C-alpha positions as CSV (number, residue, x, y, z in Angstrom):
1,M,-4.8,18.7,-2.5
2,T,-6.1,21.3,-0.1
3,Q,-9.5,22.0,-1.3
4,T,-12.6,20.9,0.7
5,Q,-15.9,19.7,-0.6
6,S,-19.2,19.0,0.9
7,V,-19.8,15.4,1.5
8,H,-22.9,13.4,0.4
9,R,-23.6,10.2,2.2
10,S,-23.8,6.9,0.3
11,S,-26.8,6.3,-1.8
12,G,-27.8,3.3,-3.7
13,T,-25.9,4.5,-6.8
14,V,-22.5,4.3,-5.1
15,A,-22.8,2.0,-2.1
16,H,-21.7,-1.0,-4.2
17,L,-18.3,0.7,-4.7
18,R,-17.4,0.5,-1.0
19,P,-14.8,-2.2,-0.3
20,A,-15.9,-4.6,2.4
21,Y,-13.0,-6.9,3.2
22,H,-10.2,-4.4,2.6
23,V,-9.1,-2.1,5.5
24,R,-10.6,1.3,5.5
25,P,-12.3,3.5,8.1
26,P,-16.1,3.9,7.9
27,G,-15.7,7.4,6.5
28,G,-13.1,10.1,5.7
29,Y,-9.8,9.9,4.0
30,L,-7.2,7.1,4.3
31,N,-3.7,6.9,2.7
32,D,-0.4,5.3,3.8
33,P,-0.4,2.1,5.9
34,N,2.0,2.4,8.8
35,G,3.8,0.0,11.2
36,P,2.1,-3.4,10.8
37,I,3.3,-5.6,13.7
38,E,2.4,-8.8,15.4
39,H,1.8,-8.5,19.2
40,G,0.6,-11.6,20.9
41,S,-2.0,-13.3,18.8
42,D,-3.0,-10.2,16.9
43,V,-1.5,-8.1,14.1
44,H,-1.9,-4.3,14.5
45,L,-2.1,-2.2,11.4
46,Y,-1.9,1.6,11.6
47,F,-2.6,4.0,8.7
48,Q,-2.8,7.6,7.9
49,S,-6.4,8.9,8.2
50,R,-8.6,11.9,8.5
51,P,-12.1,11.7,9.9
52,T,-13.5,13.7,6.9
53,L,-12.5,14.4,3.3
54,D,-11.2,17.9,4.3
55,M,-7.5,17.7,3.4
56,Q,-6.7,20.5,5.8
57,V,-7.5,18.4,8.8
58,P,-4.2,17.1,10.3
59,V,-3.6,13.4,9.7
60,E,-3.7,10.9,12.5
61,W,-2.8,7.2,12.9
62,G,-5.9,5.1,12.4
63,H,-5.8,1.6,13.9
64,A,-7.2,-1.9,13.1
65,T,-6.4,-5.3,14.4
66,S,-6.8,-8.9,13.1
67,S,-6.1,-12.4,14.2
68,D,-5.9,-13.7,10.7
69,Y,-4.8,-10.8,8.4
70,V,-8.0,-10.8,6.5
71,R,-10.8,-9.9,9.0
72,W,-10.1,-6.6,10.6
73,T,-11.6,-4.8,13.7
74,P,-11.4,-1.0,13.5
75,H,-10.5,0.9,16.7
76,R,-10.2,4.5,17.7
77,P,-7.1,6.3,16.3
78,A,-4.0,5.2,18.1
79,M,-2.2,8.5,17.7
80,A,-3.4,12.1,17.1
81,P,-1.6,15.4,16.7
82,Q,-0.6,17.1,20.0
83,P,-1.7,20.8,19.9
84,G,1.5,22.8,20.2
85,G,3.6,19.7,20.1
86,P,6.1,18.3,17.5
87,D,3.3,16.8,15.4
88,T,0.7,19.5,15.9
89,D,-0.1,19.5,12.1
90,G,-0.1,15.8,11.5
91,C,1.2,12.4,12.6
92,W,2.8,11.3,9.3
93,S,4.2,8.0,8.2
94,G,6.6,5.6,10.0
95,N,6.7,2.1,11.4
96,T,6.7,0.2,14.7
97,V,9.0,-2.2,16.5
98,L,8.9,-4.2,19.7
99,D,10.9,-2.6,22.5
100,D,11.0,-4.8,25.6
101,G,7.6,-6.1,24.8
102,R,6.1,-2.7,24.1
103,I,5.2,-1.4,20.7
104,R,7.3,1.7,19.9
105,A,6.4,3.9,16.9
106,F,8.8,6.0,14.9
107,Y,7.1,8.5,12.6
108,S,7.2,12.0,11.1
109,G,5.7,14.8,13.0
110,R,4.5,17.7,10.9
111,V,4.6,21.3,12.0
112,E,3.5,23.6,9.1
113,S,6.0,26.3,9.9
114,R,9.0,23.9,9.7
115,P,10.7,22.9,6.4
116,Y,11.0,19.2,7.4
117,Q,8.9,16.7,9.3
118,S,10.7,15.8,12.6
119,V,11.5,12.1,13.2
120,L,9.7,11.3,16.4
121,T,9.2,8.3,18.6
122,A,6.4,7.3,21.0
123,V,5.6,4.2,23.1
124,S,2.4,2.3,23.6
125,D,1.8,1.0,27.2
126,D,-1.6,-0.6,26.4
127,G,-0.6,-3.2,23.8
128,G,-0.8,-0.9,20.8
129,G,-4.1,0.8,21.3
130,S,-2.6,4.2,21.9
131,F,0.8,5.9,22.1
132,G,2.1,8.3,24.6
133,P,3.9,11.7,24.2
134,A,6.4,11.9,21.3
135,H,9.9,13.3,21.2
136,Q,12.4,14.0,18.4
137,V,15.2,11.5,17.9
138,I,16.8,12.7,14.6
139,P,17.8,16.3,13.8
140,D,16.7,17.9,10.6
141,P,19.1,17.4,7.7
142,S,22.0,19.9,7.5
143,D,21.9,19.9,3.7
144,P,19.0,21.4,1.8
145,A,16.9,18.3,1.2
146,I,13.8,18.2,-1.0
147,I,12.0,16.2,1.6
148,F,13.0,14.4,4.9
149,R,10.3,12.0,6.2
150,D,8.9,8.5,6.8
151,P,11.3,6.7,9.1
152,F,11.6,2.9,9.1
153,V,13.4,1.1,11.9
154,W,14.6,-2.5,12.2
155,K,17.1,-4.6,14.1
156,E,19.8,-6.6,12.3
157,N,22.7,-8.5,13.9
158,G,22.2,-6.8,17.2
159,T,22.1,-3.2,15.9
160,W,19.1,-1.0,15.4
161,W,18.9,0.7,12.0
162,M,16.8,3.6,10.7
163,V,16.2,4.8,7.2
164,V,14.5,8.1,6.3
165,G,13.2,9.1,2.8
166,T,14.8,12.1,1.3
167,G,16.3,13.6,-1.9
168,Y,18.5,16.4,-3.1
169,V,18.5,18.6,-6.2
170,D,22.1,17.8,-7.0
171,R,22.2,14.2,-5.9
172,G,18.8,12.8,-6.6
173,A,16.7,10.5,-4.5
174,S,18.3,9.2,-1.4
175,I,17.8,7.0,1.7
176,A,19.3,8.5,4.8
177,L,20.7,5.8,7.2
178,Y,21.2,5.9,11.0
179,R,22.2,3.3,13.6
180,S,21.7,2.9,17.3
181,T,22.3,0.5,20.2
182,D,19.4,1.6,22.3
183,L,16.7,3.2,20.1
184,S,17.4,6.5,21.7
185,Q,20.8,7.8,20.5
186,W,21.2,7.6,16.7
187,T,24.4,8.1,14.6
188,A,24.2,9.1,10.9
189,V,26.2,6.9,8.5
190,D,26.5,7.0,4.7
191,P,23.2,6.9,2.8
192,L,21.9,3.4,2.2
193,A,21.3,4.2,-1.5
194,E,21.1,7.2,-3.8
195,L,20.1,7.6,-7.5
196,P,20.0,10.7,-9.7
197,R,16.5,11.0,-11.2
198,T,16.2,8.9,-14.3
199,S,13.9,6.6,-16.2
200,V,14.4,2.8,-15.8
201,A,12.3,0.6,-18.1
202,G,9.9,3.5,-18.5
203,E,9.6,4.2,-14.8
204,D,10.4,7.6,-13.3
205,T,12.7,6.9,-10.4
206,G,11.7,10.2,-8.7
207,S,13.6,13.2,-7.4
208,A,13.0,11.9,-3.8
209,W,12.0,8.6,-2.2
210,E,9.2,8.5,0.3
211,C,8.3,5.6,2.7
212,P,11.6,3.7,2.4
213,Q,11.3,0.1,3.7
214,V,14.0,-2.5,4.1
215,L,13.4,-6.2,3.8
216,T,15.8,-9.1,4.0
217,L,15.0,-11.5,1.1
218,D,17.3,-14.4,0.2
219,G,19.9,-12.9,2.5
220,R,20.0,-9.6,0.7
221,R,18.9,-6.1,1.9
222,I,16.0,-5.1,-0.4
223,A,14.9,-1.5,-0.3
224,V,11.3,-0.7,-1.2
225,V,10.7,3.0,-1.9
226,S,7.9,5.2,-3.2
227,A,9.2,7.5,-6.0
228,W,8.0,11.1,-5.6
229,S,8.7,14.5,-7.2
230,P,7.6,18.0,-6.3
231,E,5.8,18.6,-9.6
232,G,4.2,15.1,-10.1
233,G,3.7,13.9,-6.5
234,P,3.4,10.1,-6.1
235,E,4.8,8.0,-9.0
236,A,5.3,4.2,-8.3
237,V,6.6,1.8,-5.7
238,L,10.1,0.5,-6.7
239,S,12.5,-2.0,-5.2
240,F,16.2,-2.7,-5.5
241,D,19.1,-4.4,-3.8
242,A,20.4,-1.8,-1.4
243,D,24.0,-3.2,-1.3
244,V,24.7,-2.7,-5.0
245,P,24.1,0.3,-7.3
246,P,20.3,0.7,-7.5
247,A,18.5,-0.9,-10.4
248,P,14.9,-0.1,-9.5
249,Q,12.0,-2.4,-10.6
250,R,8.3,-1.9,-10.1
251,V,6.7,-3.7,-7.2
252,D,3.1,-3.4,-8.5
253,H,2.3,-3.1,-12.2
254,G,-1.1,-1.5,-11.7
255,T,-2.2,2.1,-11.5
256,N,-3.1,2.7,-7.8
257,F,-0.6,1.1,-5.4
258,Y,1.6,3.4,-3.4
259,A,3.3,4.0,0.0
260,A,4.2,0.3,0.7
261,S,4.6,-0.6,4.3
262,A,6.7,-3.7,5.2
263,M,6.6,-6.3,7.9
264,R,10.0,-7.9,8.0
265,E,8.7,-10.8,10.0
266,S,5.3,-12.4,10.3
267,R,3.7,-15.8,10.7
268,F,3.7,-15.9,6.9
269,G,7.2,-14.4,6.3
270,P,8.0,-11.0,5.0
271,L,4.9,-9.0,4.0
272,L,3.9,-5.8,2.2
273,F,0.8,-3.6,2.6
274,G,0.0,-0.6,0.3
275,W,-2.3,2.3,-0.1
276,L,-4.7,1.8,-3.0
277,Q,-5.3,5.3,-4.1
278,E,-8.6,6.5,-5.6
279,G,-8.8,6.0,-9.4
280,R,-11.3,8.9,-9.8
281,D,-11.0,12.7,-9.8
282,R,-11.7,14.6,-6.6
283,P,-15.2,15.7,-7.7
284,G,-16.1,12.0,-7.8
285,W,-15.7,11.5,-4.1
286,T,-19.4,11.9,-3.4
287,D,-19.9,9.1,-0.8
288,G,-17.9,10.4,2.2
289,W,-14.8,8.2,2.0
290,A,-11.6,7.8,0.0
291,G,-8.6,5.4,0.1
292,V,-8.2,1.8,1.1
293,I,-5.4,-0.6,2.2
294,S,-4.3,-3.4,-0.1
295,L,-4.5,-7.1,0.9
296,P,-1.4,-8.0,2.8
297,R,1.1,-9.7,0.5
298,V,3.7,-12.4,1.0
299,V,6.8,-11.3,-0.9
300,W,9.9,-13.0,-2.3
301,L,12.5,-12.3,-4.9
302,G,12.1,-13.5,-8.5
303,A,14.9,-14.8,-10.7
304,D,15.4,-11.2,-11.9
305,S,15.7,-9.9,-8.3
306,S,12.3,-8.2,-8.5
307,V,9.9,-8.3,-5.6
308,R,7.1,-10.8,-6.3
309,S,3.8,-11.1,-4.3
310,A,1.0,-13.4,-3.4
311,P,-2.0,-12.7,-1.1
312,V,-1.7,-14.1,2.5
313,P,-2.9,-17.7,2.6
314,T,-5.8,-16.9,5.0
315,V,-7.5,-15.0,2.3
316,D,-9.0,-18.3,1.2
317,T,-11.1,-18.3,4.5
318,L,-13.2,-15.4,3.1
319,R,-14.7,-17.8,0.6
320,T,-18.4,-18.5,1.2
321,G,-19.2,-20.5,-1.9
322,S,-18.8,-20.6,-5.6
323,T,-21.1,-18.9,-8.0
324,S,-23.1,-20.3,-10.8
325,A,-23.4,-19.2,-14.5
326,G,-20.7,-16.6,-13.9
327,A,-22.9,-14.3,-11.8
328,I,-20.9,-12.5,-9.1
329,T,-21.4,-9.9,-6.4
330,A,-19.2,-6.9,-5.7
331,Q,-17.0,-9.1,-3.3
332,C,-15.6,-12.1,-5.1
333,E,-12.4,-13.9,-6.3
334,I,-12.0,-15.0,-9.9
335,V,-9.5,-17.8,-10.4
336,V,-8.1,-18.8,-13.8
337,P,-6.2,-22.0,-13.1
338,E,-4.0,-22.1,-16.2
339,G,-3.4,-21.2,-19.8
340,S,-4.1,-18.1,-21.8
341,G,-7.4,-16.4,-22.7
342,R,-9.5,-13.5,-21.7
343,V,-11.5,-12.6,-18.6
344,V,-14.3,-10.1,-18.9
345,I,-16.2,-8.7,-15.9
346,H,-19.4,-7.4,-17.3
347,F,-20.8,-4.7,-15.0
348,G,-23.6,-3.7,-17.4
349,E,-24.3,-3.4,-21.1
350,Q,-21.8,-0.6,-21.6
351,E,-19.4,-1.2,-18.7
352,R,-16.8,-4.0,-18.5
353,L,-13.3,-4.7,-17.3
354,E,-11.1,-6.8,-19.7
355,I,-8.2,-8.9,-18.6
356,E,-6.0,-10.6,-21.2
357,L,-3.6,-13.5,-20.5
358,D,-1.3,-14.0,-23.5
359,A,2.0,-16.0,-23.5
360,D,3.9,-14.4,-20.6
361,T,1.9,-11.2,-20.3
362,V,-1.2,-10.1,-18.4
363,T,-3.0,-6.9,-19.4
364,I,-5.8,-5.1,-17.6
365,D,-7.9,-2.7,-19.7
366,R,-10.3,-0.5,-17.8
367,S,-11.1,1.7,-20.8
368,H,-14.8,0.7,-20.7
369,A,-15.1,0.0,-17.0
370,S,-17.2,3.0,-16.0
371,L,-19.5,5.6,-17.5
372,A,-18.9,7.8,-14.5
373,P,-17.4,11.1,-15.6
374,H,-14.7,11.2,-13.0
375,A,-13.5,7.6,-13.2
376,H,-10.0,7.0,-14.7
377,D,-9.4,4.6,-17.5
378,G,-6.4,3.2,-19.4
379,R,-4.4,-0.1,-19.6
380,M,-1.7,-1.7,-17.4
381,Q,0.5,-4.7,-18.2
382,A,3.0,-7.0,-16.6
383,T,5.4,-9.4,-18.4
384,D,7.1,-12.6,-17.1
385,A,3.7,-13.1,-15.4
386,F,3.2,-16.9,-15.4
387,D,5.0,-19.8,-13.8
388,P,3.3,-23.1,-14.3
389,S,5.7,-24.8,-11.9
390,S,4.6,-22.6,-9.0
391,N,1.5,-24.6,-8.0
392,R,-0.4,-21.2,-8.0
393,P,-3.3,-20.4,-10.3
394,A,-2.3,-18.5,-13.5
395,L,-4.4,-15.6,-12.2
396,R,-6.3,-14.7,-9.1
397,I,-8.5,-11.5,-9.3
398,F,-9.8,-10.1,-6.1
399,L,-12.8,-7.8,-6.6
400,D,-14.0,-5.7,-3.6
401,G,-16.4,-3.0,-4.7
402,S,-14.1,-0.5,-6.5
403,V,-10.9,-2.4,-5.7
404,V,-9.2,-4.9,-8.1
405,E,-6.1,-6.8,-7.2
406,A,-4.8,-9.3,-9.7
407,F,-2.0,-11.8,-8.7
408,T,-0.3,-14.0,-11.3
409,S,1.4,-17.4,-10.8
410,A,4.8,-15.9,-11.2
411,G,4.1,-13.3,-8.4
412,R,3.3,-10.3,-10.5
413,V,0.5,-8.1,-9.2
414,L,-1.6,-5.4,-10.7
415,S,-3.8,-3.2,-8.5
416,T,-6.3,-0.7,-9.8
417,R,-9.7,0.9,-9.1
418,V,-12.9,0.7,-11.1
419,Y,-16.2,2.6,-10.6
420,P,-19.0,1.0,-12.6
421,T,-22.3,2.8,-12.3
422,T,-24.2,-0.4,-12.7
423,R,-25.0,-2.2,-9.4
424,P,-24.4,-5.9,-8.9
425,P,-25.1,-8.7,-9.7
426,W,-22.4,-8.6,-12.4
427,R,-21.3,-11.4,-14.8
428,V,-17.9,-13.0,-15.5
429,E,-16.8,-14.8,-18.6
430,G,-13.4,-16.5,-18.8
431,P,-11.3,-19.3,-20.1
432,P,-12.3,-22.9,-19.5
433,G,-11.9,-23.8,-15.8
434,T,-12.4,-20.3,-14.5
435,Q,-14.0,-20.3,-11.1
436,C,-15.7,-17.6,-9.2
437,W,-15.9,-17.5,-5.3
438,L,-18.1,-15.2,-3.3
439,L,-16.2,-13.5,-0.4
440,A,-17.3,-12.1,2.9
441,P,-15.4,-10.3,5.6
């Protein structure tokens, strides 16, 4: 999108839709999370952002830190485009690594006149608060690629590796792969994975892969990619074993999770963050902000080799008390301990979100969630959703203004956005034992 729109500041009719404990800047546009990394006692999270909703403003790296992964302190942007430099039209997505104790970023620099985004690196000498001048480390592809962007760097068995998202008309989606001994000189090797565009279990695998990430789970290299096509744009986040022919599976079964960003190591183990896109048409962005980062998710492999997720354990510290008579605010957690049944979040007389637990399936229906003309509706579903032996509740639903993230006991997750016009308090009904917690950042 390139159109601009005048911005109206929040009024009482939309203020309740603003997320409070999810990461987002005070205003403007946010999309991909970038380079989460632990440094000392803090975790640094970077993300694509613009100070306004004008999509022609070059993107920069926003910045937030946390000591517990759930309470975040926003900072000034850590990286901004250098006029006349290799990222003059935008500091696009990438990740960070520790290099002799310093945080080093790898990212895509956009120059509008160039066909591809250059793979750049820059170093922070102030503990991650800002990054110095950038320089290019990977040449543009020699073959005519559809895209070439979003580097991800990691160290494995003493060797540095880098993947870059790409795709080709004749070969399909691809993950370019490079190796290095010093983070400076990089050698291209065979692609980590490729797949001609197809449909797997109803999922479009994309003509190119953005934001490739590589995790090591159960001793296997697991690729996490964001399927993309020139005509359709973002599709879904998919994962697969990178050392065998790709068999992609969906990472999030909701409607609004994209551009996953991985932490290979953290105090909680491997994590994923994601961009929760807006679930409303552009004319509905009337309150001066758009986009939010998901809760950080602990990830593991299910029996079917799919990536499963649960919120970081410290999310429990956001609880300030349970509610009575099913009354909730816009920031709450709804816990269904076991069994099947139906959860309904009543926003108003004509607005409700319906969540069905049935056998091994969870379904979220937002067909009646909003009377707003620009809000999206529809249903989403995940199977193999429940594992009574996991010691996790059957379902945990995190509500934060317009954000909904639902985690099942088997590690399925569905993320979506809702835009009720009715202001809180709202009301919840659910199966016996359902508990509601108020949350505060």
